[in-house]
Each structure stands twice: as structure tokens, then as C-alpha cells.
ZADO-1210 file (C-alpha; in nm, 4 decimals, padded with zeros to 6 digits):
<atoms>
<atom x="01.8429" y="-00.5560" z="-02.1248" code="MET" pos="1"/>
<atom x="01.9375" y="-00.6557" z="-01.7711" code="ALA" pos="2"/>
<atom x="01.6566" y="-00.7115" z="-01.5239" code="ALA" pos="3"/>
<atom x="01.6443" y="-00.4333" z="-01.2644" code="PRO" pos="4"/>
<atom x="01.7660" y="-00.5064" z="-00.9133" code="ASP" pos="5"/>
<atom x="01.4558" y="-00.5655" z="-00.7045" code="LEU" pos="6"/>
<atom x="01.6361" y="-00.6738" z="-00.3894" code="SER" pos="7"/>
<atom x="01.7186" y="-00.3392" z="-00.2328" code="GLY" pos="8"/>
<atom x="02.0363" y="-00.4919" z="-00.0868" code="LYS" pos="9"/>
<atom x="02.2831" y="-00.2462" z="00.0440" code="GLY" pos="10"/>
<atom x="02.0236" y="-00.0012" z="00.1742" code="ALA" pos="11"/>
<atom x="02.1345" y="00.1181" z="00.5148" code="ALA" pos="12"/>
<atom x="01.9095" y="00.1446" z="00.8154" code="LEU" pos="13"/>
<atom x="01.9515" y="00.5050" z="00.9192" code="ALA" pos="14"/>
<atom x="01.9164" y="00.6170" z="01.2741" code="GLY" pos="15"/>
<atom x="01.9471" y="00.2705" z="01.4319" code="ALA" pos="16"/>
<atom x="02.1246" y="00.2945" z="01.7656" code="ARG" pos="17"/>
<atom x="02.1638" y="00.0478" z="02.0478" code="ASP" pos="18"/>
<atom x="02.0249" y="00.1779" z="02.3745" code="PRO" pos="19"/>
<atom x="02.2599" y="00.2101" z="02.6690" code="ASP" pos="20"/>
<atom x="02.1812" y="-00.0894" z="02.8942" code="PRO" pos="21"/>
<atom x="02.3045" y="00.1157" z="03.1920" code="ARG" pos="22"/>
<atom x="02.0329" y="00.3803" z="03.1398" code="ALA" pos="23"/>
<atom x="01.8080" y="00.2421" z="03.4112" code="LEU" pos="24"/>
<atom x="01.5371" y="00.4450" z="03.5813" code="PRO" pos="25"/>
<atom x="01.6038" y="00.6003" z="03.9151" code="ALA" pos="26"/>
<atom x="01.4761" y="00.4007" z="04.2140" code="PRO" pos="27"/>
<atom x="01.1215" y="00.4948" z="04.3044" code="GLY" pos="28"/>
<atom x="01.0512" y="00.6609" z="03.9685" code="SER" pos="29"/>
<atom x="00.7821" y="00.4073" z="03.8818" code="GLY" pos="30"/>
<atom x="00.9463" y="00.3329" z="03.5466" code="ARG" pos="31"/>
<atom x="00.9960" y="-00.0294" z="03.4523" code="ASP" pos="32"/>
<atom x="01.3657" y="-00.1329" z="03.4505" code="PRO" pos="33"/>
<atom x="01.3068" y="-00.2895" z="03.1082" code="TRP" pos="34"/>
<atom x="01.2211" y="00.0490" z="02.9596" code="ARG" pos="35"/>
<atom x="01.5432" y="00.0615" z="02.7537" code="THR" pos="36"/>
<atom x="01.3889" y="-00.2097" z="02.5349" code="LEU" pos="37"/>
<atom x="01.1469" y="00.0571" z="02.4149" code="GLY" pos="38"/>
<atom x="01.4243" y="00.1935" z="02.1952" code="ALA" pos="39"/>
<atom x="01.3745" y="-00.1118" z="01.9712" code="TYR" pos="40"/>
<atom x="01.0010" y="-00.0765" z="01.9161" code="THR" pos="41"/>
<atom x="00.7195" y="00.1812" z="01.9122" code="PRO" pos="42"/>
<atom x="00.5026" y="-00.0729" z="02.0974" code="ALA" pos="43"/>
<atom x="00.3908" y="00.0185" z="02.4471" code="ARG" pos="44"/>
<atom x="00.6134" y="-00.1946" z="02.6657" code="ILE" pos="45"/>
<atom x="00.7663" y="-00.1444" z="03.0114" code="ALA" pos="46"/>
<atom x="00.5268" y="00.1382" z="03.0991" code="LEU" pos="47"/>
<atom x="00.5788" y="00.1086" z="03.4708" code="GLY" pos="48"/>
<atom x="00.3067" y="00.1512" z="03.7304" code="ARG" pos="49"/>
<atom x="00.1881" y="00.3663" z="04.0162" code="ALA" pos="50"/>
<atom x="00.0666" y="00.1216" z="04.2778" code="GLY" pos="51"/>
<atom x="-00.1665" y="-00.1104" z="04.0878" code="GLY" pos="52"/>
<atom x="-00.2357" y="00.1365" z="03.8039" code="SER" pos="53"/>
<atom x="-00.0685" y="00.2860" z="03.4999" code="LEU" pos="54"/>
<atom x="00.1396" y="00.5951" z="03.5576" code="ARG" pos="55"/>
<atom x="-00.0442" y="00.9170" z="03.4695" code="THR" pos="56"/>
<atom x="00.2164" y="00.9977" z="03.2042" code="GLU" pos="57"/>
<atom x="00.1643" y="00.6591" z="03.0345" code="SER" pos="58"/>
<atom x="-00.2138" y="00.6962" z="03.0432" code="LEU" pos="59"/>
<atom x="-00.1995" y="01.0423" z="02.8874" code="LEU" pos="60"/>
<atom x="00.0376" y="00.9182" z="02.6168" code="GLU" pos="61"/>
<atom x="-00.2085" y="00.6392" z="02.5365" code="PHE" pos="62"/>
<atom x="-00.5025" y="00.8791" z="02.5169" code="ARG" pos="63"/>
<atom x="-00.3067" y="01.1118" z="02.2892" code="LEU" pos="64"/>
<atom x="-00.2163" y="00.8250" z="02.0547" code="ALA" pos="65"/>
<atom x="-00.5761" y="00.7036" z="02.0512" code="HIS" pos="66"/>
<atom x="-00.6995" y="01.0512" z="01.9637" code="ALA" pos="67"/>
<atom x="-00.4428" y="01.0696" z="01.6837" code="GLY" pos="68"/>
<atom x="-00.5695" y="00.7416" z="01.5396" code="ALA" pos="69"/>
<atom x="-00.9297" y="00.8645" z="01.5491" code="ARG" pos="70"/>
<atom x="-00.8294" y="01.1890" z="01.3800" code="ASP" pos="71"/>
<atom x="-00.6433" y="00.9949" z="01.1083" code="ALA" pos="72"/>
<atom x="-00.9592" y="00.8029" z="01.0165" code="VAL" pos="73"/>
<atom x="-01.1560" y="01.1257" z="00.9761" code="ARG" pos="74"/>
<atom x="-00.8872" y="01.3321" z="00.8006" code="ALA" pos="75"/>
<atom x="-00.9785" y="01.4630" z="00.4526" code="PRO" pos="76"/>
<atom x="-00.8214" y="01.3176" z="00.1395" code="PHE" pos="77"/>
<atom x="-00.6027" y="01.5785" z="-00.0329" code="GLU" pos="78"/>
<atom x="-00.6836" y="01.4333" z="-00.3716" code="ILE" pos="79"/>
<atom x="-00.5676" y="01.7246" z="-00.5896" code="GLU" pos="80"/>
<atom x="-00.2277" y="01.7268" z="-00.4190" code="ALA" pos="81"/>
<atom x="-00.1881" y="01.3526" z="-00.4780" code="LEU" pos="82"/>
<atom x="-00.2831" y="01.3814" z="-00.8439" code="GLU" pos="83"/>
<atom x="-00.0348" y="01.6664" z="-00.8866" code="ALA" pos="84"/>
<atom x="00.2412" y="01.4614" z="-00.7210" code="ALA" pos="85"/>
<atom x="00.1723" y="01.1678" z="-00.9537" code="LEU" pos="86"/>
<atom x="00.1737" y="01.3900" z="-01.2614" code="ARG" pos="87"/>
<atom x="00.5011" y="01.5503" z="-01.1503" code="GLU" pos="88"/>
<atom x="00.6489" y="01.2020" z="-01.1607" code="LYS" pos="89"/>
<atom x="00.5298" y="01.1549" z="-01.5185" code="GLY" pos="90"/>
<atom x="00.2231" y="00.9443" z="-01.4430" code="LEU" pos="91"/>
<atom x="-00.1158" y="01.0065" z="-01.6020" code="ALA" pos="92"/>
<atom x="-00.4131" y="00.9971" z="-01.3660" code="THR" pos="93"/>
<atom x="-00.7862" y="00.9335" z="-01.3926" code="GLU" pos="94"/>
<atom x="-01.0293" y="01.0098" z="-01.1131" code="ARG" pos="95"/>
<atom x="-01.3089" y="00.7653" z="-01.0349" code="LEU" pos="96"/>
<atom x="-01.5857" y="00.7653" z="-00.7737" code="GLU" pos="97"/>
<atom x="-01.7363" y="00.4904" z="-00.5625" code="THR" pos="98"/>
<atom x="-02.0960" y="00.4561" z="-00.4490" code="ALA" pos="99"/>
<atom x="-01.9925" y="00.6111" z="-00.1141" code="ALA" pos="100"/>
<atom x="-02.0556" y="00.9842" z="-00.1425" code="SER" pos="101"/>
<atom x="-01.8796" y="01.1020" z="00.1751" code="ASP" pos="102"/>
<atom x="-01.6592" y="00.9774" z="00.4581" code="ARG" pos="103"/>
<atom x="-01.9422" y="00.9218" z="00.7037" code="ARG" pos="104"/>
<atom x="-02.1193" y="00.6981" z="00.4520" code="THR" pos="105"/>
<atom x="-01.7929" y="00.5254" z="00.3637" code="TYR" pos="106"/>
<atom x="-01.7274" y="00.4317" z="00.7272" code="LEU" pos="107"/>
<atom x="-02.0853" y="00.3190" z="00.7936" code="ALA" pos="108"/>
<atom x="-02.1379" y="00.1310" z="00.4641" code="ARG" pos="109"/>
<atom x="-01.8250" y="-00.0620" z="00.3584" code="PRO" pos="110"/>
<atom x="-02.0216" y="-00.2243" z="00.0743" code="ASP" pos="111"/>
<atom x="-02.0565" y="00.1106" z="-00.1050" code="LEU" pos="112"/>
<atom x="-01.6794" y="00.1497" z="-00.1221" code="GLY" pos="113"/>
<atom x="-01.6543" y="-00.1818" z="-00.3050" code="ARG" pos="114"/>
<atom x="-01.8327" y="-00.0659" z="-00.6202" code="ARG" pos="115"/>
<atom x="-01.8095" y="00.2232" z="-00.8629" code="LEU" pos="116"/>
<atom x="-02.0734" y="00.4829" z="-00.9214" code="ARG" pos="117"/>
<atom x="-02.2532" y="00.4004" z="-01.2482" code="PRO" pos="118"/>
<atom x="-02.1068" y="00.7098" z="-01.4169" code="GLU" pos="119"/>
<atom x="-01.7487" y="00.6021" z="-01.3392" code="SER" pos="120"/>
<atom x="-01.8153" y="00.2457" z="-01.4525" code="ALA" pos="121"/>
<atom x="-01.9522" y="00.3756" z="-01.7830" code="GLU" pos="122"/>
<atom x="-01.6470" y="00.5969" z="-01.8336" code="ARG" pos="123"/>
<atom x="-01.4190" y="00.2960" z="-01.7922" code="LEU" pos="124"/>
<atom x="-01.6200" y="00.0903" z="-02.0392" code="ARG" pos="125"/>
<atom x="-01.5986" y="00.3702" z="-02.2933" code="ALA" pos="126"/>
<atom x="-01.2228" y="00.4213" z="-02.2452" code="ALA" pos="127"/>
<atom x="-01.1230" y="00.0533" z="-02.2350" code="ALA" pos="128"/>
<atom x="-01.1083" y="-00.0011" z="-02.6177" code="PRO" pos="129"/>
<atom x="-00.8769" y="00.2975" z="-02.6704" code="SER" pos="130"/>
<atom x="-00.6445" y="00.1874" z="-02.3897" code="TRP" pos="131"/>
<atom x="-00.6386" y="-00.1754" z="-02.4997" code="GLY" pos="132"/>
<atom x="-00.5614" y="-00.4617" z="-02.2674" code="ARG" pos="133"/>
<atom x="-00.2721" y="-00.3786" z="-02.0374" code="ARG" pos="134"/>
<atom x="-00.0779" y="-00.5595" z="-01.7687" code="ASP" pos="135"/>
<atom x="-00.1643" y="-00.3664" z="-01.4535" code="LEU" pos="136"/>
<atom x="-00.4384" y="-00.1353" z="-01.3286" code="ALA" pos="137"/>
<atom x="-00.3278" y="00.0638" z="-01.0219" code="VAL" pos="138"/>
<atom x="-00.5794" y="00.2339" z="-00.7926" code="LEU" pos="139"/>
<atom x="-00.4949" y="00.4736" z="-00.5096" code="VAL" pos="140"/>
<atom x="-00.7432" y="00.5609" z="-00.2361" code="SER" pos="141"/>
<atom x="-00.7558" y="00.7234" z="00.1051" code="ASP" pos="142"/>
<atom x="-00.8966" y="00.4122" z="00.2727" code="GLY" pos="143"/>
<atom x="-00.8966" y="00.4460" z="00.6505" code="LEU" pos="144"/>
<atom x="-00.5969" y="00.6812" z="00.6675" code="ALA" pos="145"/>
<atom x="-00.5873" y="00.9544" z="00.4045" code="ALA" pos="146"/>
<atom x="-00.2420" y="01.0684" z="00.5194" code="ALA" pos="147"/>
<atom x="-00.0981" y="00.7322" z="00.4140" code="ALA" pos="148"/>
<atom x="-00.1944" y="00.7921" z="00.0511" code="ALA" pos="149"/>
<atom x="-00.0820" y="01.1525" z="00.0680" code="GLY" pos="150"/>
<atom x="00.2577" y="01.0722" z="00.2174" code="HIS" pos="151"/>
<atom x="00.3613" y="00.7491" z="00.0473" code="HIS" pos="152"/>
<atom x="00.1488" y="00.6558" z="-00.2561" code="ALA" pos="153"/>
<atom x="00.3106" y="00.8770" z="-00.5213" code="ALA" pos="154"/>
<atom x="00.6648" y="00.7636" z="-00.4392" code="GLU" pos="155"/>
<atom x="00.5657" y="00.3970" z="-00.4221" code="THR" pos="156"/>
<atom x="00.3697" y="00.4034" z="-00.7485" code="VAL" pos="157"/>
<atom x="00.6343" y="00.6011" z="-00.9369" code="ALA" pos="158"/>
<atom x="00.9128" y="00.3627" z="-00.8332" code="GLU" pos="159"/>
<atom x="00.7005" y="00.0597" z="-00.9195" code="LEU" pos="160"/>
<atom x="00.6053" y="00.2056" z="-01.2573" code="SER" pos="161"/>
<atom x="00.9718" y="00.2621" z="-01.3445" code="ASP" pos="162"/>
<atom x="01.0611" y="-00.0973" z="-01.2570" code="ILE" pos="163"/>
<atom x="00.7721" y="-00.2554" z="-01.4463" code="LEU" pos="164"/>
<atom x="00.8107" y="-00.0296" z="-01.7495" code="SER" pos="165"/>
<atom x="01.1711" y="-00.1426" z="-01.7680" code="GLY" pos="166"/>
<atom x="01.0420" y="-00.4987" z="-01.7883" code="LEU" pos="167"/>
<atom x="00.8094" y="-00.4143" z="-02.0751" code="GLY" pos="168"/>
<atom x="00.4885" y="-00.3965" z="-01.8741" code="TRP" pos="169"/>
<atom x="00.2081" y="-00.1656" z="-01.9879" code="ALA" pos="170"/>
<atom x="00.0149" y="00.0205" z="-01.7167" code="LEU" pos="171"/>
<atom x="-00.3135" y="00.2071" z="-01.7319" code="TYR" pos="172"/>
<atom x="-00.3349" y="00.5635" z="-01.6005" code="PRO" pos="173"/>
<atom x="-00.3274" y="00.5692" z="-01.2207" code="ILE" pos="174"/>
<atom x="-00.6849" y="00.5652" z="-01.0936" code="PHE" pos="175"/>
<atom x="-00.7348" y="00.7950" z="-00.7945" code="VAL" pos="176"/>
<atom x="-01.0526" y="00.6912" z="-00.6124" code="VAL" pos="177"/>
<atom x="-01.1697" y="00.8407" z="-00.2834" code="PRO" pos="178"/>
<atom x="-01.3689" y="00.6226" z="-00.0427" code="PHE" pos="179"/>
<atom x="-01.2604" y="00.2890" z="-00.1951" code="ALA" pos="180"/>
<atom x="-01.2332" y="-00.0553" z="-00.0372" code="ARG" pos="181"/>
<atom x="-00.9908" y="-00.3290" z="-00.1411" code="VAL" pos="182"/>
<atom x="-01.2410" y="-00.5176" z="-00.3542" code="LYS" pos="183"/>
<atom x="-01.3011" y="-00.2221" z="-00.5844" code="LEU" pos="184"/>
<atom x="-00.9980" y="-00.3317" z="-00.7829" code="GLN" pos="185"/>
<atom x="-01.1957" y="-00.6361" z="-00.9005" code="ASP" pos="186"/>
<atom x="-01.4589" y="-00.4228" z="-01.0707" code="GLU" pos="187"/>
<atom x="-01.2082" y="-00.1793" z="-01.2212" code="VAL" pos="188"/>
<atom x="-00.9752" y="-00.4526" z="-01.3416" code="GLY" pos="189"/>
<atom x="-01.2645" y="-00.6567" z="-01.4737" code="GLY" pos="190"/>
<atom x="-01.4092" y="-00.3691" z="-01.6753" code="LEU" pos="191"/>
<atom x="-01.0687" y="-00.3056" z="-01.8316" code="LEU" pos="192"/>
<atom x="-00.9813" y="-00.6766" z="-01.8776" code="HIS" pos="193"/>
<atom x="-00.6515" y="-00.5997" z="-01.7031" code="ALA" pos="194"/>
<atom x="-00.4149" y="-00.8892" z="-01.6436" code="ARG" pos="195"/>
<atom x="-00.3589" y="-00.7737" z="-01.2849" code="LEU" pos="196"/>
<atom x="-00.4986" y="-00.5059" z="-01.0573" code="SER" pos="197"/>
<atom x="-00.3596" y="-00.3425" z="-00.7447" code="MET" pos="198"/>
<atom x="-00.4975" y="-00.0929" z="-00.4951" code="ILE" pos="199"/>
<atom x="-00.2961" y="00.1155" z="-00.2507" code="LEU" pos="200"/>
<atom x="-00.4909" y="00.2646" z="00.0385" code="LEU" pos="201"/>
<atom x="-00.4552" y="00.3799" z="00.3960" code="GLY" pos="202"/>
<atom x="-00.4634" y="00.1040" z="00.6547" code="GLU" pos="203"/>
<atom x="-00.6602" y="00.1198" z="00.9791" code="ARG" pos="204"/>
<atom x="-00.4531" y="00.3512" z="01.2023" code="PRO" pos="205"/>
<atom x="-00.2777" y="00.2017" z="01.5016" code="GLY" pos="206"/>
<atom x="-00.1681" y="00.3729" z="01.8196" code="LEU" pos="207"/>
<atom x="00.1860" y="00.4136" z="01.6881" code="SER" pos="208"/>
<atom x="00.1252" y="00.4444" z="01.3113" code="SER" pos="209"/>
<atom x="-00.1306" y="00.6834" z="01.1666" code="HIS" pos="210"/>
<atom x="-00.0079" y="00.6866" z="00.8041" code="ASP" pos="211"/>
<atom x="00.0535" y="00.3234" z="00.7098" code="SER" pos="212"/>
<atom x="-00.0170" y="00.2364" z="00.3445" code="LEU" pos="213"/>
<atom x="-00.1245" y="-00.1092" z="00.2281" code="GLY" pos="214"/>
<atom x="-00.1071" y="-00.2547" z="-00.1246" code="ALA" pos="215"/>
<atom x="-00.3314" y="-00.5410" z="-00.2404" code="TYR" pos="216"/>
<atom x="-00.2898" y="-00.7133" z="-00.5768" code="LEU" pos="217"/>
<atom x="-00.5004" y="-00.9627" z="-00.7711" code="THR" pos="218"/>
<atom x="-00.4287" y="-01.1675" z="-01.0814" code="PHE" pos="219"/>
<atom x="-00.7144" y="-01.1801" z="-01.3318" code="GLY" pos="220"/>
<atom x="-00.9462" y="-00.9402" z="-01.1442" code="PRO" pos="221"/>
<atom x="-01.3176" y="-01.0103" z="-01.1686" code="ARG" pos="222"/>
<atom x="-01.6254" y="-00.9789" z="-00.9493" code="ALA" pos="223"/>
<atom x="-01.6057" y="-01.3238" z="-00.7891" code="ASP" pos="224"/>
<atom x="-01.2479" y="-01.2885" z="-00.6581" code="ARG" pos="225"/>
<atom x="-01.2070" y="-01.3342" z="-00.2814" code="THR" pos="226"/>
<atom x="-00.9505" y="-01.2078" z="-00.0329" code="ASP" pos="227"/>
<atom x="-00.7826" y="-01.5498" z="-00.0428" code="ALA" pos="228"/>
<atom x="-00.6912" y="-01.4704" z="-00.4039" code="GLU" pos="229"/>
<atom x="-00.4998" y="-01.1541" z="-00.3194" code="ARG" pos="230"/>
<atom x="-00.1533" y="-01.0713" z="-00.1939" code="ASN" pos="231"/>
<atom x="-00.0838" y="-00.7856" z="00.0441" code="CYS" pos="232"/>
<atom x="00.2190" y="-00.5735" z="00.1249" code="VAL" pos="233"/>
<atom x="00.1462" y="-00.3638" z="00.4336" code="SER" pos="234"/>
<atom x="00.3038" y="-00.1069" z="00.6662" code="ASN" pos="235"/>
<atom x="00.4435" y="00.1040" z="00.3808" code="ILE" pos="236"/>
<atom x="00.5806" y="00.4137" z="00.5555" code="ARG" pos="237"/>
<atom x="00.9075" y="00.5684" z="00.6624" code="GLY" pos="238"/>
<atom x="00.9209" y="00.3862" z="00.9972" code="ASP" pos="239"/>
<atom x="00.8018" y="00.0583" z="00.8447" code="GLY" pos="240"/>
<atom x="00.8640" y="-00.0600" z="00.4877" code="LEU" pos="241"/>
<atom x="00.9971" y="00.2451" z="00.2986" code="PRO" pos="242"/>
<atom x="00.8187" y="00.3227" z="-00.0316" code="PRO" pos="243"/>
<atom x="01.1170" y="00.2440" z="-00.2570" code="ALA" pos="244"/>
<atom x="01.1685" y="-00.0923" z="-00.0867" code="GLU" pos="245"/>
<atom x="00.7946" y="-00.1609" z="-00.1001" code="ALA" pos="246"/>
<atom x="00.7971" y="-00.0939" z="-00.4759" code="ALA" pos="247"/>
<atom x="01.0730" y="-00.3510" z="-00.5282" code="ARG" pos="248"/>
<atom x="00.8869" y="-00.6044" z="-00.3163" code="LYS" pos="249"/>
<atom x="00.5636" y="-00.5441" z="-00.5072" code="LEU" pos="250"/>
<atom x="00.7475" y="-00.5767" z="-00.8386" code="ALA" pos="251"/>
<atom x="00.8852" y="-00.9161" z="-00.7362" code="ARG" pos="252"/>
<atom x="00.5386" y="-01.0397" z="-00.6413" code="ILE" pos="253"/>
<atom x="00.3732" y="-00.8984" z="-00.9537" code="LEU" pos="254"/>
<atom x="00.6314" y="-01.0521" z="-01.1856" code="VAL" pos="255"/>
<atom x="00.5899" y="-01.3903" z="-01.0183" code="GLU" pos="256"/>
<atom x="00.2103" y="-01.3603" z="-01.0246" code="SER" pos="257"/>
<atom x="00.2234" y="-01.2825" z="-01.3958" code="ARG" pos="258"/>
<atom x="00.4581" y="-01.5744" z="-01.4614" code="ARG" pos="259"/>
<atom x="00.2514" y="-01.8309" z="-01.2691" code="LEU" pos="260"/>
<atom x="-00.0902" y="-01.6945" z="-01.3598" code="GLY" pos="261"/>
<atom x="-00.2193" y="-01.6736" z="-01.0019" code="LEU" pos="262"/>
<atom x="-00.2256" y="-01.4669" z="-00.6849" code="SER" pos="263"/>
<atom x="-00.3272" y="-01.5240" z="-00.3255" code="GLY" pos="264"/>
<atom x="-00.2448" y="-01.8122" z="-00.0957" code="THR" pos="265"/>
<atom x="-00.0787" y="-02.0138" z="-00.3714" code="GLY" pos="266"/>
<atom x="00.1753" y="-01.7422" z="-00.4515" code="LEU" pos="267"/>
<atom x="00.5037" y="-01.6947" z="-00.2704" code="ARG" pos="268"/>
<atom x="00.7349" y="-01.3985" z="-00.3112" code="GLU" pos="269"/>
<atom x="01.0388" y="-01.5069" z="-00.5163" code="PRO" pos="270"/>
<atom x="01.3969" y="-01.4173" z="-00.4370" code="SER" pos="271"/>
<atom x="01.5798" y="-01.1593" z="-00.6465" code="ASN" pos="272"/>
<atom x="01.7940" y="-01.4370" z="-00.7938" code="ALA" pos="273"/>
<atom x="01.4812" y="-01.6173" z="-00.9145" code="GLN" pos="274"/>
<atom x="01.3523" y="-01.2962" z="-01.0732" code="ILE" pos="275"/>
<atom x="01.6835" y="-01.2445" z="-01.2536" code="ALA" pos="276"/>
<atom x="01.6688" y="-01.5975" z="-01.3977" code="ARG" pos="277"/>
<atom x="01.3028" y="-01.5835" z="-01.4941" code="GLN" pos="278"/>
<atom x="01.2660" y="-01.2280" z="-01.6278" code="ALA" pos="279"/>
<atom x="01.3254" y="-01.2010" z="-01.9983" code="ARG" pos="280"/>
<atom x="01.2109" y="-00.8429" z="-02.0514" code="PRO" pos="281"/>
<atom x="01.0553" y="-00.7398" z="-02.3785" code="ALA" pos="282"/>
<atom x="01.1648" y="-00.4112" z="-02.5330" code="GLY" pos="283"/>
<atom x="01.0057" y="-00.1039" z="-02.3830" code="ARG" pos="284"/>
<atom x="00.6497" y="-00.0772" z="-02.5082" code="GLY" pos="285"/>
<atom x="00.6483" y="-00.4265" z="-02.6636" code="GLU" pos="286"/>
<atom x="00.3652" y="-00.6575" z="-02.5564" code="PRO" pos="287"/>
<atom x="00.4363" y="-00.9244" z="-02.2979" code="ILE" pos="288"/>
<atom x="00.3451" y="-01.2789" z="-02.3970" code="ASP" pos="289"/>
<atom x="00.0055" y="-01.3424" z="-02.2382" code="ASP" pos="290"/>
<atom x="-00.0224" y="-01.7096" z="-02.3183" code="SER" pos="291"/>
<atom x="-00.0937" y="-01.7767" z="-01.9482" code="ARG" pos="292"/>
<atom x="-00.3766" y="-01.5228" z="-01.9310" code="THR" pos="293"/>
</atoms>
């Protein structure tokens, strides 16, 4: 069986258009003559000025973006819709709960989002023997931007699941967990004795991106893992790293992590050519050699 193409080569960048360098602002308009560079980036550049201050238009645009970022942090997690989207893509789901009972508590007490409620932990312990040891535990949470999970998580996870299943990997049901922090994957993965764990959650909203999804993965998850032992793929969204491309990137990193038996600062993303040489996929559903784990 040929290894799937994880490179994403040939994907076109839609909508890219060079700005007209002649489109300069009218004299006295207060707009910076470099403003055409803004077509290349959502960053706030070349805003112009009115005397020694920002133009009123620029200030109002900033305040609107800041309000949007604040709203994104407080937006509710449409958890039922996400679970339905995952199931529509053929993925089983399991809902878990953290020690944070609501969003206000979650924002004020980050530590509570890093551990499961006792009832959820006990459910995992009870289910672990029937599931058996598998290759990857995937968690999805709202994090600091619920819209990120709602908009991009199902597509990213479904694409990644297809790639890894084609390589013979076995995945647990997708764990949907509101109010989770990155480290929660250590407890979940540790309880299941998963070979790797990964959590996808909304990143802290910026002024130009309110629905950016981040993915963090860990080899051999357990309670004493640190952030230096994780790898991150961030800015998963339509105007950043599209979900399908993010899934291929995550698959490359996961395969390499599995091969080397590590994650974090010692792991580098391999090229697609390296993956093609190294991957010797087992038949679908067959166990992967875990001599390194």
C-alpha cells in the first residue's frame, strides 16, 4: 500500500492578487503612501496619521477588532454541533469534563482546565481495557476561542484520521472536552496508555484572527510531561493554515514522533520524501510495531 501524499503540493493559493503600486492615496488624505502593502497582510501597517495622532477611522477599526477578540474569548462552545459534525464524518465521540465548571472559572483558574473531573477520569479508566492500547488519543476543546473548534476542528480531525488510518494507526474515539487546557492531554493519554496524545483548541484571539485553532501533540503522555516535550501546529484557519494542509502537516509530525519515540524540542518535521521512505504501513486495522514504546 502506497504511503499517502502528506505534502499538499499543487494546492493553489486562491484569491492572491498583487496590489496596484500606482494606487496611492490622494494628497492630504492622511493615508500612508505605503498603504498598498496592506494587501499582503492583515497586520495593522501604514495606518496614516492626523497630526500627531491616529486617524479616527484607524482608531475605530482597532477598537472594533479589539471588541471582536474579547467577544471571541467569551463565546459559548457549540459542543453538540461539533459532535454532530464529527459523527457525520464517521468519527465516534466521547464527551469528557474538566474541573472547570464554567467559562468564568476556566478563565480565572487555568489549573482547573488541566485536569479531569473525577467522574470523567473514572469513566476513562473503566473504558480503557475494552479499547485496548491505541496509537493516538485526540481531544478537541473550545480553549480561548470556541469558534476555532466549531469552524475548523471537525475537518482537521477527519482528514488526519483518514491519513493515519491508511497507515494502520488505531485511534480512540474523539474526546470532546469543554474548558480544557493543553496539558489535559497528558492525563487523558496517561489513563489510556496511549502512544501519543493531541489536543486541538482555540488559540488566544488576535486583532485580526478570532478563530485560530492550535494543535499540540505529545509522545508518551503522562503527568510529568512539560511544554518542551510537545510540538505545536498553530494558526489553523482559512486565512492561515487550511485544515486539510494542517492535517497533512500533523500527520508528518506524528509519524516521525512515532518512529523516533519522542516529541518536543528534539523533533523536527520531516519532508514528504522522508515519510515516503520511512513509512511501511501495516494493513488497515493491523497493530503497528511498538518496539520503541
